[in-house]
C-alpha positions in Angstrom: -11.9 -39.6 24.7 -8.8 -40.9 26.3 -5.6 -38.8 26.6 -3.2 -40.0 23.9 -5.9 -41.0 21.4 -5.6 -39.7 17.9 -8.5 -38.5 15.8 -8.4 -38.8 12.0 -4.6 -39.6 12.2 -4.2 -35.9 12.9 -5.2 -34.7 16.3 -3.6 -36.3 19.4 -5.5 -35.5 22.6 -3.3 -34.0 25.3 -5.8 -33.3 28.1 -9.4 -32.2 28.8 -9.9 -28.4 29.0 -13.5 -28.6 30.2 -17.0 -29.9 29.9 -20.4 -28.3 29.3 -23.9 -28.9 28.1 -22.6 -29.2 24.6 -20.0 -31.8 25.3 -16.3 -31.8 26.1 -13.3 -29.6 25.0 -9.8 -31.0 24.7 -6.3 -29.6 24.1 -4.7 -31.5 21.2 -1.8 -31.3 18.9 -1.7 -31.9 15.1 0.9 -34.7 14.8 0.6 -34.6 11.0 2.4 -31.3 10.9 6.2 -31.0 11.5 6.0 -28.5 14.4 2.9 -30.3 15.9 1.0 -27.1 16.6 -1.6 -27.1 19.5 -5.3 -26.9 18.7 -8.6 -27.2 20.5 -11.0 -30.2 19.8 -14.7 -29.8 20.7 -16.6 -33.1 20.9 -20.3 -32.7 20.5 -22.8 -35.5 21.0 -26.6 -35.4 20.7 -28.6 -36.9 23.6 -30.7 -38.9 21.3 -29.6 -41.4 18.5 -32.8 -40.8 16.6 -32.2 -40.4 12.8 -34.3 -37.2 12.9 -32.2 -35.8 15.7 -28.9 -36.8 14.0 -30.0 -35.3 10.7 -30.9 -32.0 12.2 -27.8 -32.0 14.4 -25.7 -32.5 11.3 -27.4 -29.5 9.6 -26.8 -27.3 12.7 -23.2 -28.6 13.0 -22.4 -27.8 9.4 -24.0 -24.4 9.8 -21.9 -23.6 12.8 -18.8 -24.8 11.0 -19.5 -22.5 8.1 -19.9 -19.6 10.5 -16.7 -20.3 12.2 -14.8 -20.9 9.0 -16.0 -17.6 7.6 -15.5 -15.6 10.7 -12.0 -17.0 11.5 -10.8 -16.3 8.0 -12.0 -12.7 8.0 -10.8 -11.8 11.5 -7.8 -12.7 13.6 -9.9 -12.2 16.7 -12.0 -15.2 16.1 -10.2 -18.6 16.4 -9.8 -20.2 13.0 -11.7 -23.4 12.2 -9.1 -26.0 11.2 -11.4 -29.0 10.6 -14.8 -30.4 11.3 -16.1 -33.9 10.9 -18.7 -36.5 12.0 -18.0 -40.0 13.2 -20.7 -42.5 14.5 -23.2 -39.7 15.1 -20.8 -37.6 17.1 -19.4 -34.3 15.9 -16.0 -32.7 16.2 -14.8 -29.2 15.7 -11.0 -28.5 15.6 -10.1 -24.8 16.2 -7.0 -22.7 16.5 -5.6 -22.7 20.1 -5.6 -19.3 21.7 -2.6 -18.7 23.9 -3.9 -16.4 26.6 -6.4 -16.2 29.4 -10.2 -15.6 29.6 -11.6 -12.5 31.3 -12.4 -14.3 34.6 -8.8 -13.5 35.3 -9.6 -9.8 34.9 -13.2 -9.6 36.1 -13.1 -11.2 39.5 -16.2 -11.4 41.8 -15.9 -9.0 44.7 -13.4 -6.8 42.9 -14.3 -3.7 41.0 -12.6 -2.2 37.9 -12.6 1.5 37.5 -14.5 3.4 34.8 -11.5 3.9 32.6 -10.7 0.2 32.6 -14.3 -0.8 31.8 -14.6 1.7 29.0 -11.5 0.3 27.4 -12.8 -3.2 27.9 -16.1 -2.3 26.4 -14.5 -0.8 23.4 -12.3 -3.9 22.8 -15.2 -6.3 23.0 -17.6 -4.3 21.0 -15.1 -3.9 18.2 -14.8 -7.7 17.7 -18.6 -8.2 18.2 -19.4 -5.5 15.6 -17.5 -7.5 13.0 -19.4 -10.6 14.0 -22.7 -8.8 13.7 -21.8 -7.4 10.3 -21.8 -11.1 9.2 -25.3 -11.4 10.7 -24.1 -13.9 13.3 -25.4 -13.9 16.9 -22.9 -15.2 19.4 -25.5 -16.1 22.1 -23.2 -16.8 24.9 -21.0 -13.8 25.7 -19.6 -13.9 29.2 -16.1 -13.6 30.7 -15.4 -17.3 30.2 -15.9 -16.9 26.5 -13.9 -13.7 26.0 -10.1 -14.3 25.9 -7.2 -12.0 26.0 -4.5 -13.3 23.7 -0.9 -12.9 24.8 -0.6 -10.0 22.3 -3.3 -8.2 24.2 -6.1 -8.7 21.7 -9.6 -9.7 22.7 -10.7 -13.0 21.2 -14.3 -14.3 21.1 -14.7 -18.0 21.5 -17.4 -20.6 21.9 -20.2 -19.5 19.5 -23.6 -20.8 20.6 -25.2 -22.7 17.7 -23.3 -25.9 18.3 -24.9 -26.1 21.7 -28.3 -26.8 20.1 -26.9 -30.3 19.1 -26.5 -31.5 22.7 -30.0 -30.5 23.7 -31.9 -32.2 20.9 -34.6 -34.7 21.8 -37.8 -36.2 20.3 -41.1 -35.0 21.7 -44.4 -36.2 20.2 -42.6 -37.1 17.0 -40.9 -33.7 16.6 -37.3 -32.8 17.1 -37.0 -30.2 19.9 -34.2 -28.5 21.8 -34.3 -28.7 25.6 -31.4 -26.3 26.0 -31.8 -22.5 26.3 -28.6 -21.3 24.7 -26.9 -18.8 26.9 -25.9 -18.2 30.5 -28.1 -17.0 33.3 -27.5 -13.3 34.1 -26.0 -12.6 30.7 -29.0 -13.8 28.7 -31.9 -11.5 28.1 -35.6 -12.5 28.1 -36.1 -12.9 24.4 -33.1 -15.2 24.1 -34.3 -17.3 27.0 -37.5 -17.8 24.9 -35.5 -19.0 22.0 -35.7 -15.8 20.0 -32.2 -14.2 20.1 -31.4 -11.0 18.2 -28.2 -9.1 17.6 -29.1 -6.8 20.5 -29.2 -9.9 22.7 -25.4 -10.0 22.5 -25.4 -6.2 23.3 -27.2 -7.1 26.5 -24.6 -9.7 27.4 -21.7 -7.3 26.8 -23.5 -4.7 29.0 -23.8 -7.2 31.8 -20.1 -8.1 31.5 -19.3 -4.4 32.0 -21.7 -4.0 34.9 -20.1 -7.1 36.5 -16.7 -5.5 36.1 -17.9 -2.2 37.6 -19.8 -3.7 40.6 -17.9 -6.9 41.3 -21.2 -8.7 41.4 -22.2 -11.7 39.3 -25.1 -10.6 37.0 -27.6 -13.4 38.0 -27.4 -12.1 41.6 -28.3 -8.5 40.8 -31.8 -7.4 41.7 -34.4 -6.5 39.1 -37.2 -4.0 39.3 -40.4 -5.9 39.9 -42.4 -3.6 37.6 -40.1 -3.0 34.7 -37.8 -6.0 34.8 -34.8 -3.6 34.5 -31.5 -4.6 36.2 -30.9 -2.4 39.3 -27.1 -1.8 39.5 -26.2 1.9 39.5 -26.2 2.2 43.2 -23.5 -0.5 43.4 -20.9 1.2 41.2 -19.0 4.5 41.1 -19.7 5.5 37.5 -20.3 8.7 35.5 -23.8 9.5 34.3 -22.5 9.2 30.7 -21.4 5.6 31.0 -24.3 4.7 33.2 -26.7 5.9 30.5 -24.9 3.8 27.8 -24.9 0.6 30.0 -28.6 1.1 30.9 -29.5 1.3 27.2 -27.4 -1.8 26.6 -29.3 -3.9 29.2 -32.8 -2.7 28.7 -35.4 -5.4 29.4 -37.3 -4.7 26.1 -35.0 -5.6 23.2 -36.4 -2.8 21.0 -35.1 -0.2 23.5 -31.5 -1.4 23.3 -28.9 -0.6 20.8 -29.7 -2.7 17.7 -26.2 -4.2 17.4 -22.7 -3.9 18.6 -21.8 -1.2 16.1 -24.6 1.0 17.4 -23.4 0.5 20.9 -19.8 1.2 20.0 -20.9 4.4 18.2 -22.8 5.5 21.3 -19.8 4.7 23.5 -17.1 6.5 21.5 -18.7 9.9 20.8 -19.9 10.2 24.4 -16.9 9.0 26.4 -14.3 10.0 23.8 -15.3 13.3 22.3 -13.7 14.0 18.9 -11.0 16.7 19.0 -11.9 20.3 18.1 -9.7 22.2 15.7 -6.9 24.0 17.5 -7.7 27.7 18.1 -4.2 28.8 17.0 -1.3 27.7 14.9 0.1 24.3 16.1 3.4 24.3 17.8 6.1 21.8 17.0 5.6 18.5 18.8 8.3 16.1 19.9 5.9 13.2 20.0 5.0 11.1 17.0 1.3 11.0 16.4 -0.2 7.6 17.2 -3.5 5.8 17.4 -5.1 2.6 18.7 -7.1 0.0 16.9 -10.5 1.6 17.3 -13.1 3.5 15.2 -11.6 6.9 14.2 -12.2 9.0 17.3 -9.8 10.4 19.8 -9.8 11.9 23.3 -10.1 15.7 23.7 -7.4 17.4 25.5 -10.0 18.5 28.1 -11.2 15.0 28.7 -7.6 13.6 28.9 -6.6 16.2 31.5 -9.7 15.5 33.5 -9.1 11.8 33.5 -5.4 12.1 34.2 -6.2 14.5 37.1 -8.7 12.0 38.6 -6.5 9.0 38.2 -2.9 10.3 38.1 -0.6 10.1 35.2 1.2 6.9 36.2 -2.1 5.1 36.7 -3.3 6.2 33.2 -0.2 4.6 31.7 -0.7 1.4 33.7 -4.3 1.0 32.8 -4.2 1.8 29.1 -0.8 0.6 28.1 1.8 2.0 25.7 -0.3 2.4 22.6 -3.0 4.4 24.2 -0.5 6.5 26.1 1.1 7.3 22.8 -2.4 8.5 21.6 -2.9 10.6 24.8 0.6 12.1 24.5 0.1 13.1 20.9 -3.2 14.7 21.6 -1.9 16.7 24.5 -0.1 19.0 22.0 -1.9 20.3 18.9 -0.9 18.1 16.0 -1.6 17.7 12.3 -5.2 18.5 11.5 -6.9 15.4 10.2 -10.1 15.0 8.2 -12.5 12.0 8.1 -13.6 10.2 5.0 -16.2 7.4 4.6 -16.1 4.5 2.2 -17.6 1.1 1.5 -15.6 -2.1 1.3 -16.5 -5.4 -0.2 -16.3 -9.0 1.1 -16.5 -12.0 -1.3 -17.0 -15.7 -0.8 -14.8 -18.4 -2.3 -16.5 -18.1 -5.7 -16.0 -14.4 -5.8 -19.6 -13.5 -5.1 -20.0 -10.3 -3.0 -21.5 -11.2 0.4 -21.2 -7.9 2.2 -20.6 -4.2 1.6 -19.8 -2.8 5.1 -19.2 0.9 5.5 -16.1 2.3 7.2 -14.3 5.6 7.9 -10.7 6.7 8.3 -8.7 9.8 9.0 -6.3 11.5 6.6 -4.4 14.7 5.8 -3.8 16.3 2.5 -0.6 17.7 1.1 -0.8 20.5 -1.5 1.7 19.7 -4.2 0.8 22.9 -6.2 -1.2 23.6 -9.4 -4.3 21.8 -7.9 -2.4 18.5 -7.3 -2.8 17.0 -3.9 -1.7 13.9 -2.0 -3.9 12.2 0.6 -2.2 10.4 3.4 -4.3 7.9 5.5 -3.7 7.4 9.2 -2.8 3.7 9.8 -3.2 2.5 13.4 -0.4 0.5 15.0 -0.9 -3.2 15.9 0.4 -6.7 15.8 -0.3 -9.1 12.9 0.8 -12.4 11.4 3.1 -11.8 8.4 3.4 -14.3 5.6 1.1 -17.0 4.4 -0.1 -20.3 6.0 1.1 -23.5 4.5 -2.4 -24.3 3.3 -2.9 -21.1 1.3 -3.3 -22.0 -2.4 -0.5 -21.2 -4.8 1.7 -19.7 -2.2 5.5 -19.6 -2.4 8.0 -20.8 0.1 9.5 -17.3 0.4 6.4 -16.3 2.3 7.5 -18.5 5.3 7.7 -18.8 8.1 4.7 -16.9 9.4 5.7 -14.7 12.2 4.2 -12.0 14.5 5.2 -8.4 13.7 4.3 -5.3 15.7 3.9 -2.2 13.6 3.9 1.3 14.9 1.3 3.8 13.7 2.1 5.6 10.4 0.5 7.4 7.5 0.3 5.8 4.0 -0.8 7.1 0.6 -4.5 6.5 0.0 -3.6 5.7 -3.6 -0.5 4.7 -5.5 1.5 7.7 -6.5 -0.2 9.1 -9.6 1.3 10.5 -12.8 0.1 14.0 -11.8 1.8 13.8 -8.4 5.0 12.4 -9.8 5.1 15.2 -12.4 4.5 17.9 -9.7 7.5 16.7 -7.7 9.9 15.3 -10.3 9.1 17.4 -13.3 8.6 14.4 -15.7 6.3 11.5 -16.4 8.0 8.2 -17.5 4.7 6.2 -17.7 3.8 4.2 -20.8 0.0 4.3 -20.0 -0.6 8.0 -19.8 -3.3 9.5 -17.6 -3.1 12.0 -14.8 -5.0 9.8 -12.3 -3.3 6.6 -13.4 -0.4 5.3 -11.2 3.0 6.4 -12.4 4.9 3.4 -13.7 8.2 2.5 -15.3 9.8 3.9 -12.1 12.9 2.4 -10.6 13.5 2.0 -6.8 16.0 4.7 -7.0 13.4 7.0 -8.7 10.9 6.3 -5.9 13.5 7.1 -3.2 14.4 10.3 -5.0 10.7 11.2 -5.2 10.4 10.7 -1.4 13.4 12.9 -0.8 12.1 15.8 -2.9 8.6 15.4 -1.4 10.1 15.7 2.0 12.0 18.8 1.1 8.9 20.4 -0.4 6.6 19.7 2.5 8.9 19.8 5.5 7.7 16.3 6.5 9.6 13.0 6.3 8.4 10.8 3.4 9.7 7.4 2.6 8.8 4.0 1.1 7.1 1.6 3.4 8.9 -1.3 4.9 7.7 -4.7 3.7 6.1 -5.4 7.0 4.3 -2.1 7.0 3.1 -2.8 3.5 1.6 -6.2 4.3 0.1 -4.9 7.5 -1.6 -2.0 5.7 -2.7 -4.3 2.9 -4.3 -6.9 5.1 -6.0 -4.3 7.3 -6.9 -6.9 9.9 -7.7 -9.7 7.5 -6.0 -13.1 7.4 -7.4 -14.3 4.1 -5.4 -14.4 0.8 -6.8 -11.1 -0.2 -8.4 -8.3 1.8 -11.6 -9.0 0.0 -11.7 -12.6 1.3 -10.7 -16.0 -0.2 -10.4 -14.7 -3.8 -10.6 -11.8 -6.1 -12.4 -11.0 -9.4 -11.6 -8.4 -12.1 -14.5 -6.3 -11.0 -12.5 -5.7 -7.8 -8.9 -5.8 -8.9 -6.9 -4.9 -12.1 -5.0 -8.2 -12.9 -4.8 -10.8 -15.6 -8.3 -12.3 -15.4 -7.3 -15.3 -17.6 -5.8 -16.8 -14.4 -8.4 -16.8 -11.6 -7.8 -17.8 -8.0 -9.5 -20.7 -6.3 -13.2 -21.1 -7.4 -13.5 -17.6 -8.9 -14.4 -17.4 -12.6 -12.1 -16.1 -15.3 -12.4 -12.3 -15.9 -11.2 -9.4 -17.9 -7.6 -8.8 -18.9 -7.3 -5.0 -19.4 -3.6 -5.1 -20.5 -3.0 -1.7 -18.9 -3.2 0.3 -15.7 -6.5 1.9 -14.5 -7.1 5.1 -12.6 -6.3 4.9 -8.9 -9.4 4.5 -6.8 -11.4 2.6 -9.5 -11.9 -0.4 -7.2 -13.1 -0.8 -3.6 -10.6 -0.1 -0.8 -9.7 -2.2 2.2 -10.9 -1.4 5.7 -8.0 1.1 6.3 -9.2 3.1 3.3 -6.3 2.2 1.0 -7.0 1.5 -2.7 -5.3 -0.8 -5.2 -3.2 -2.7 -2.7 -3.9 -5.7 -4.9 -3.0 -5.4 -8.6 -2.7 -2.3 -10.9 1.1 -1.8 -10.4 3.8 -3.4 -8.2 4.8 -1.2 -5.3 8.4 -0.7 -4.1 9.3 -1.3 -0.5 12.5 -0.3 1.4 13.7 -3.8 2.1 16.3 -5.8 0.3 15.2 -9.3 -0.9 15.4 -12.3 1.4 14.3 -15.8 0.3 12.4 -16.4 3.5 11.6 -14.8 6.8 14.1 -16.6 9.0 15.7 -13.8 11.1 13.2 -11.1 9.9 12.7 -8.2 12.2 9.5 -8.3 14.3 9.2 -4.5 15.0 7.9 -3.5 11.5 11.3 -2.0 10.4 12.8 -2.6 7.0 15.1 -5.6 6.6 18.2 -4.3 4.9 21.1 -6.5 3.8 23.8 -4.4 2.0 25.1 -7.6 0.4 21.9 -8.0 -1.6 20.9 -5.3 -4.1 17.5 -6.5 -5.1 14.6 -4.5 -3.6 11.2 -5.8 -2.5 8.0 -5.4 -4.6 4.5 -6.0 -3.3 0.9 -6.2 -4.5 1.1 -7.6 -8.0 0.0 -5.7 -11.1 -2.3 -5.4 -14.1 -0.2 -8.1 -15.9 0.1 -10.5 -13.0 -1.8 -13.7 -12.3 -4.4 -13.5 -9.5 -2.3 -15.5 -7.0 0.6 -13.1 -7.4 -1.6 -10.3 -6.1 -2.3 -12.0 -2.7 -1.6 -10.0 0.5 1.5 -12.2 1.2 2.8 -12.3 -2.4 6.2 -10.9 -3.0 8.8 -10.3 -5.7 12.0 -8.3 -6.2 13.8 -6.2 -8.8 17.1 -4.5 -9.3 16.8 -1.0 -7.8 18.0 0.7 -11.0 15.6 -1.3 -13.3 12.3 0.0 -14.6 9.2 -1.8 -15.9 5.7 -0.7 -16.8 4.1 -2.9 -14.1 6.1 -1.1 -11.4 5.1 2.0 -9.3 5.0 2.8 -5.7 3.1 4.6 -2.8 4.6 6.6 0.0 4.5 6.6 3.8 4.9 9.7 6.1 6.4 10.2 9.5 4.6 13.1 11.1 6.1 14.8 14.2 
């Protein structure tokens, strides 16, 4: 394609980014949109014009597009698929442009990273890959060039392998065959080279990336044991036996001796290298450091391991390697803090029709407040991070007040696992204003002023600081890493959310209209372990109402304008239409007004 040419009256080619066995990749801009956002166009062309090849190529192309669409919508660490189309037997994928650099800028031949850096890198890659494997998708070409670090520091997986089958298709003895072994020498295990990749084939590739980082040696140049086929690498790296054993299991020659998938590898990495903290032997002392966490499975460093690592590397180096978020975690764990418990739960993912496609298991940490008379309050640990707040222009039935989308960085905090219940409200306030009575139902008919007073009294009772969430914290906690309209996916159903089922979203069917609240925790949570973030009752936030996000803070703090009295509501309710319950949906109400669709949940600041 020529620079300056325009595809489908949309995508203007700026320059060529690269070429490969699958075709060419171009940087482009969408001239049909006002801000002309940049995007990436992949041009794929089969080597043969045979009708049989073209038919199979189209099937593979559509399959890959489906994968990319699904993955990009469910994770902000997979580039979103913006368009895919076929013209004259040639195929085009248009994806979100990732502003950052690939890992060849961090993993450089002849240079070695230390163990701490490699462990962190392994964790980041395996977390993204674990999500991909949960969707039963094999990447098939993991290598430093296909792992990017976005400008916000997040690891992004690019260039999934199935599209490469198209380029290698030929006709042999009347049969369509592929002449391309998908993958890259050195990162590709034997079963994948034979055309039989498995989830653990990706684990092998990640292990080789880590070994390359530790040794400074390109994987395809490392020797192999002539008898076993195992990669010989340990004598070329300074590494603990713990990590060496994990990497050895990741790159076993026989696939059935490796970790079965990325999640299994991650679970092996975290408990071994990062031991879970032991309960403090004595009463915790007051700490001046706010507890924090990083985006990782719920495990932390032990004080012993941190002191060992800091002693080996030096405190200033530890900060330089791991960055501010991890240093916050280290700092908070150096002093005994609030004892946390783990809980496990199952989430749900749906397709555009509302059909359940996956039921992954997760875990989170929390602490419990005793409110007296057997009434407790569970507060879930929410990791800090950066997310895109607001809804994209193409999201169905969105409102203009959800624009413009913008990046917000949220610090770690604690949030109520459930909406405040009537039992909890009664225990703190001494009354229950709700219309739909039930101790486990959310309190409703509560004004913003009432919710603030509850937080004040709860703080006085517990000695900890409680407050309403900022609007940014609320949306970040609701999305829990998703970018779809709902944390379940593209739509919701009344088997997952309490809303007015007469008004479905997208292709989902009509459902039940319960006409009242339901007990908290009736429906599946999001991946942070928070329940009923969609529907049931509207939830108050700290912020005053603004008609758009122009000038909104980007640090997760509440946006307060004393000239505007109306306060933010989020999440929708039992009486709301489905689209009102979206993660980006918002409304406002006078702070002194009450209504039976309105309740709240609390956040905690723990020091």
